[in-house]
N, C-alpha and C positions, 0 to 999 in steps of 0.2 A: 400384306400386312393388316391387321387389325386395328380397328378405330381407337382413338384412347376410350380407358374407362369412362362411362358417364355420357358419352356423346350421345345414348340413345334415352337420353333420362326424360324428355320429351317425347310425346306421342307423334308419329309418322301420320303422313297426310298419303292416302292413297286412294285411287280411284275405284269404285264399285266395279267388278268385272263384268255386270250385266248392266247396269243404268247411268253408270260412269258418275254417282253421286260421290262427293268427297266424303272418305271415311277416316277417322282418327284410329290407328292402328296402336293399340295398348303396347305399352313397353315388352319386348321378348314375345310377343304373339306372332303366330307364324300364319295364322288365318284369320279372317272378321266376316261376320254376318251382317248385311246391308237393312238397317230397319225399316225401309221402304219396299225393296222389291224382295228381299228375304234369301238373295244370292249370297253364297259364299264366296270369299275372294280370298284364294291362297298366295302367300308373300314368300318370295324366295328369301335364303338365310339373309338376316338382317345384317349378318357380319359383313357381306360382300357388297351392301346397298350403299349409295352415297349419304353423307351425313344428311339428316333433314333440316330443311332450313324453311324460312317463311316465304309465303308467296310472293313474288317480284312485287315491287311497288306498294307492300304494306309495312308497316312501323314492326319491327320484329320482336320489341321489348318496351309495351305502355310503361309510362313515368306513374308511379304511385300507385292506389289501390284502386282507381278508378278509370273505368275505359268506357268508349261510346263508340258506336256505330250510328251515324246520321245520313239516312238515304231519301233524296228529295227528287223526283223524276217529273220533269216537263212535258215529254213525248213531243217535243217541239217539231214543227214540221210535218206532224201527223195528224190524221183525223181525230185522234184522241187527244191531243194537245190540251195542258191544263196550265194557268195563270201563276197559280200560287205555291207551287210546292217547293221549288228553290229557295223561295221567301222564308218558308217554313223552316227548312233545314238551317238557313242562316241564322233564322231568330232561336232555334233550339241550341244551335251551337253558343251563341251570344248567353244564352239563360244557364248551360252547363258550367261554361265558363267563369262567368262573373257571380252567379247566384249559389252555385254548387261546388266551386273550386275545382273543377276536372281542367285537368292541363290541357292546353291545346295539342301538345303531342300524342295524347291518349285518346284523341277523338279522330276516328277514320270517316270522313266525308264521302259520299258517294253521290254525284250530280253531274249534269252534262256539261257543267262548267268547267271540271277539273280537266287539267292538262294532263295530268298521269292516266295513260290507257287503264291501268288497274282499277281506278277510282271512277271509271264511268260504269252507271248502275245497271250492268248488265246482267243476266240471269247467273253467268259463272263468276262474275266479280261479287254480286251479292251473297252468292252461296260461301265464298272465300271469305268475305267480311264476317260473316255470323260466325262461323268455325273461329277465326281469329278472336271475336269477341269473347267467347268462352274458354279458348285453349291456354291450358295452365292456370286457370283461375284458382284462388285459394280462400280460406275463410277471411272473412273482412273485406273482399273485394267487391265493389259496387258497380253493375254491369247496367247499360242504358243501349237500347234499340228503339231508334225512332226511325218512322217511315211515312211520308206524305208522298200519294202516287195513287194509282188506279188499284182496286181491289175488284174481285170478281168471287165467283162461287161455281161448282161443278157438283154433279152427281157423284155421292158417295155410295161405293160398293163393298166396301168392307166391314160395313154395320157399325162403325164406332162414332158416328154423330147423331144426336138427336134429333135434328132435323131432316137429315137425309142428304146434306148437302156438305162438301168441303168447302173451307173458305180459301181464297188465294190472295197473292200479291202479283203484282204484275209487272216485272222489270221491262228496262227499255226495250229489249228484244222479243218481247213475249210472243208478239205474232210470229215469230220464226222458231224460236227456243223454247215457248211454252212458259207456264204461269208456275210459281213456286207455291207449293200445296202446304196447308196447315200441318199434315203430318210431318212433312220434312222440316218445317220451322220447331216444331215441338222436339222432335229428334235432335236436331241441331244446338239448340240454346236452351232448353228447358228440361229436357231428361238428364243430361251431365252434369247439372249444378250441384256441386257438394255441398255439406253442411258448411252453414256460415257464409256462403255465397249470396248476394240479393240481385236481382235481375230486374229491371223495370222496361217495359215495352209501352212506347206511346205511338199509335197506330192511327194515321188518320186517311181512312180509304174506305171505300164501299164494302158491305159486307163484312166488316172487320171485328164484329161483336167477339167471336171466339176464335180469332185467327193464330191465337199461340195454342189452341186445343187444350187449356188449362181446364182442371176437373171442374172448377166451381164458377160460377157467374151470379154476381150480385144485381138480384132484380129490384130495382127502385122506383117507387110510384113518384107522383108529381108533388107530394108533401114530404118526401123524403123518407120514408119508411121504406125499409128493405127486408129481403129474404134472400137466402144463398139456394140457387138452383144447382142440383148436382148434374152435371153432364158428363161423369164417367161412363166410359162406353160399356155396354152390357156386355161384352167380352172378357170384362175384368182386366183388360188391359191398362197399366197404369200411364197415365200422361203426365202427371206431375214430375217433381225433380229427384234426385238421388240424394234429398236432404237440405238442400238449399231453398230459397224463395223466389217465387217469380210470379209477380201481378202485372196485369196488362190494364192501361186505360185506351179503348178503341173508340173511333168516332162515332160508331152507329151499331145498331143491332144487325145480326145476321141477316135479316131480310130487308134491310134499309140502305139507302144511299147517303154518300156524303158530300159537302158541299165546297166548292173552290170558290169563292165569292169576295168581293169588295164590300158587301154589305156591312161588315164588322168593324173592319178598320177604318174605312169611309175614303182610305187613302190608296191603296194596295190590294190586289187580290191575296187571300191566304186561304188555308184552308180552315174552317170553321172550329174544327175539332183543336188544331193545334194553338189556334188564337186564343179560344177561350180556356185551355189548360194553362199556358203561359198567363193570360190575364189573372186567373185565379190564384197563382203565385203571386204576381207583382202587386195583387190588391190585398194580399195578407188573409187569403181564403185557402190557403195551403197546408194549413196546421195537420190536418187529417185526410186521411183517402175519401172520407165521408163528405167532409166540406169542399174538396176538389170536384168531386163528381156532382155534387147539388149546384156549386156554382157554374159547372161548364153546362149542365142540363139548364139551369135557369136561363143563363145568358142565350144560348141558341134559341130556347122557347120564346122569350121575349122579342129576340131579333127575328124570329119568324112572325110573331104577332104583328110586330111594328111594319114589317115588309108587306103585308097583306098578300093579295092576290096578282097583283100586277108587275111585279118585279122580278125579272128572268134572271137566274143564278146558273152559273155553269155547274153543271151537278156531275161529280167524280164517276158517276158510271156511264155517263153518255152513251156512245155507240156499245159499249161493252155489254151493258145489262139493259139498254133500252129504258132507262130511268128517265123521267122527265124534268126539265130545269125550270119549269114555270112554278111559281109561287114560294112561299117563305121557306125557313130551314125546318123541315121535319124529321131532322135525325136527333136521336136520344144516343148520347156517349156511354159506354158500358165500363164495367169493371169486371176482370176476372183475376182468379187467382188458384194457386196451386193448394192453398188451404183456405176454409172460411176465418174469419174474423170480424172483430168489433170494428167496423169502418169509421166510426165517430170516436174511438177512442185509441187507434193505433196511430202512432203519428207518423206523417210522411217524410222521408228523406231520402236524397238520392247519394 
């Protein structure tokens, strides 16, 4: 018996036959090419397949027009342990609910403290969460991805990076399962965005300046003057959206490290970038993208000056990249986007 009409109105989720990356199969399609490894996966007659369903443990129908994925990873009991990342995740959830009216039911939390095994921030769970974030989005939707944890980078071989390196996020199991590369993040949550959908990423990690692979980077100096750098690949491959809007705040430039420290809150450890982002909004400096970026960079710069050279901070790169943990905060938060805009004129909203 055939399934009822309309049961395949949502895309099916299938694994790439080569690299096993989850792929969204458009309605009626019998094959799909993976954006990462370029392998073609052929699908049996969809009429004989079981009805599509959301991944276990994840909310199938977000409430309202806003949804968020918040990921905080402490790497507890490992040599890469961080102190402030789960605090960052909890603070970001509070901000989204109380300041920007996100429904708690539309926020997917991934931390080691979650009891649901599908909400532990493993590589597979993070991948599925990112697919859930954008699946079925429509004009008017507002999406947020916040990540606090380790970031790294690796040599780029396909020529789509200005600096020759791909930026990466490090899931809880990255030592056995590998990292999530910026190419995959871009293909998953940036390129599918249709017209009228807005995505904001807040990435508190090392080497995170262009971790969404967005085409334009706002290069700002200490006086707040800026220009947009063109990071479009020479190959001509489009790394922007399908008509939607994608904007990312990140903790530092691609060649910098981000701090996990108690120097800012004075009470508990936090990611410096997450703390300064929330502080800018709470202090009324969140009216435009430029005012937020300026506020974050000034706070971190002043904290670094105040700390001098004798305070030890836990730097997020630690053993991953060999970053030093001595001295003040020397990171510079970055802003990237799918299209250039006037950062001091464009109102900020989630």
